[in-house]
N, C-alpha and C positions, 0 to 999 in steps of 0.2 A: 312494527318499528323499535319497540323497547328491546328487543332480542338484539338487534343489530347494535344498538348504543352499548348495551350490555358485552356482546363480543368485542366491541373494539375498545372498550375500557379494560376488558381483561388480554387483551392482545397487548396493549400498551404497558400493563403490569407486567406480563411475562417478558417483554421485550426489554423494559427498564432492568429486570432482575437477571437478563441474560448479557446485558453489555456493561452492567455494573463492575464485574472484576475487569474489563478491560478499562474503563473510567478509572478504578482504584489504580490499576499497575500505572497509566499515564500520570496521575494525579501524582504517586508516590516519587517515581522516578524523576520527573521534572521539577518536583519540589527539591529533591537532593541534590543534583548537579545541573539544573537547567538544560539538560540533556536527556531524552529518554533511554538511550542505550549507551551513554559513557562516551568516549573518545572512539569513533568509530572514522576507517577511512572512507573519503567521499567518493562516490561512485565515478569509476572512469580513469583513476590515478594509478591503479595497478595494472602491469601489463598482464594480457590474458590472451591465449591462443584461440579461444574461442570467439573473443571479440575481434582479434585481427583477421581473422577467416570470414567473421560477418561482414566487416568493412570492406574485404577485399570482394566478396559477393556481390554487396550492393554497389560498390563502384562499378564491377563488371557489368551488373543488369543496367545500370543508369548509362553507361557507354553504349551498350547494345541497345538501348530505347532511343538513344540521343542519335544514332546513326541512321535508324528508319525515317 
């Protein structure tokens, strides 16, 4: 049973070390500008051929399913 506890603690330490750079990145960039990635465009505001095609495909499938 002691081996499981030691393994658990070691895995927590490894996980902490693995995610420390991510935490530091988020901390530094949110502290500087209150936004982690600066001014970025919100999703869905820019026109996209792929988004338009996906919307048309979804509407087509919904219409076909509604007719059944």
